ROBA-125552 format. One record per residue (C-alpha): residue number from 0; x, y, z. Coordinates in steps of 0.5 Angstrom, whole numbers. Example, Ala and Ser with C-alpha at 12.3 -4.5 7.8 and 13.67 -1.06 7.14 Angstrom:
REM residues 2
     i       X       Y       Z
     0      25      -9      16
     1      27      -2      14
***
This chain:
REM residues 159
     i       X       Y       Z
     0     177    -242     142
     1     177    -249     146
     2     183    -251     141
     3     187    -245     143
     4     185    -246     151
     5     187    -254     150
     6     194    -252     147
     7     195    -247     152
     8     194    -252     158
     9     198    -257     154
    10     204    -252     153
    11     203    -250     161
    12     203    -257     163
    13     210    -258     159
    14     213    -252     162
    15     211    -254     169
    16     213    -261     168
    17     220    -259     165
    18     221    -254     171
    19     220    -259     176
    20     224    -264     173
    21     230    -259     172
    22     229    -257     179
    23     229    -264     182
    24     235    -266     178
    25     239    -259     180
    26     237    -261     187
    27     240    -268     187
    28     246    -265     183
    29     247    -260     189
    30     247    -266     194
    31     252    -270     191
    32     257    -264     190
    33     256    -263     197
    34     257    -270     199
    35     263    -270     195
    36     266    -263     198
    37     265    -266     205
    38     268    -272     203
    39     274    -269     200
    40     275    -265     206
    41     274    -271     211
    42     279    -275     207
    43     284    -269     208
    44     283    -268     215
    45     284    -275     217
    46     290    -275     213
    47     293    -269     217
    48     291    -272     223
    49     294    -279     222
    50     300    -275     220
    51     301    -271     226
    52     300    -277     230
    53     306    -281     226
    54     310    -274     227
    55     309    -275     235
    56     311    -282     235
    57     317    -281     231
    58     319    -275     235
    59     318    -279     241
    60     322    -285     239
    61     328    -280     236
    62     328    -277     243
    63     328    -284     247
    64     334    -286     242
    65     338    -279     243
    66     337    -281     251
    67     340    -288     250
    68     346    -285     246
    69     347    -280     252
    70     345    -274     247
    71     341    -268     248
    72     334    -270     246
    73     331    -263     246
    74     330    -262     238
    75     326    -268     238
    76     322    -266     244
    77     321    -259     241
    78     319    -263     234
    79     314    -267     238
    80     311    -261     242
    81     310    -258     235
    82     306    -264     232
    83     302    -264     238
    84     300    -257     238
    85     298    -259     230
    86     294    -265     233
    87     290    -261     238
    88     288    -256     233
    89     286    -262     227
    90     282    -266     232
    91     277    -261     233
    92     276    -261     225
    93     276    -268     225
    94     271    -269     231
    95     266    -264     227
    96     267    -268     220
    97     267    -275     222
    98     262    -280     224
    99     261    -283     231
   100     265    -289     230
   101     271    -285     227
   102     271    -280     233
   103     271    -285     238
   104     277    -288     235
   105     280    -282     235
   106     279    -281     242
   107     282    -287     243
   108     288    -285     239
   109     289    -279     243
   110     289    -282     249
   111     295    -287     247
   112     298    -281     244
   113     298    -277     251
   114     301    -283     254
   115     307    -283     249
   116     308    -276     250
   117     308    -277     258
   118     313    -282     257
   119     317    -278     252
   120     317    -272     257
   121     320    -276     262
   122     328    -274     262
   123     329    -281     264
   124     326    -285     259
   125     329    -288     253
   126     327    -292     247
   127     325    -298     251
   128     320    -295     255
   129     316    -291     249
   130     311    -297     248
   131     308    -295     241
   132     304    -302     240
   133     298    -299     243
   134     298    -293     239
   135     299    -297     233
   136     293    -301     235
   137     289    -295     236
   138     291    -292     229
   139     289    -299     226
   140     282    -298     229
   141     282    -291     226
   142     284    -293     219
   143     278    -298     219
   144     273    -293     222
   145     275    -287     217
   146     275    -292     211
   147     268    -294     213
   148     266    -287     214
   149     269    -285     207
   150     265    -291     204
   151     272    -294     202
   152     272    -301     201
   153     278    -305     206
   154     281    -308     200
   155     278    -315     200
   156     277    -317     193
   157     269    -319     192
   158     267    -326     190
***
């Protein structure tokens, strides 16, 4: 009888140990899956946001060039405004998913984008008045912050 009880206790201990180990492994797998899922979503959002910024920049420059050539800039301005509308919506997702460093960099990009938009909307502004270097600098900072947030190396070879 005592042997049967010891055997039963051994079986119960084995089952309990197996359950605990399996549950811990499943929890770890779930956490990894969630991190991967959110990182993929972050990357997609970062790419879409930066793409909208580049579309705004290109459309603003096209409007400036059109004005320089005495052409109608309305088509370029419409494209610029459409991209700005998408940027505004994407920014909310960006802020929800990003870390503080990337969010701060995105706020700076927004400021530079609004400066570009303001200048591009002025009917007298040509391509020369549309300074994009400040926006490009802000985008470079955003790229670095996004790579850091996504744990992507900066491409510098390890030694």
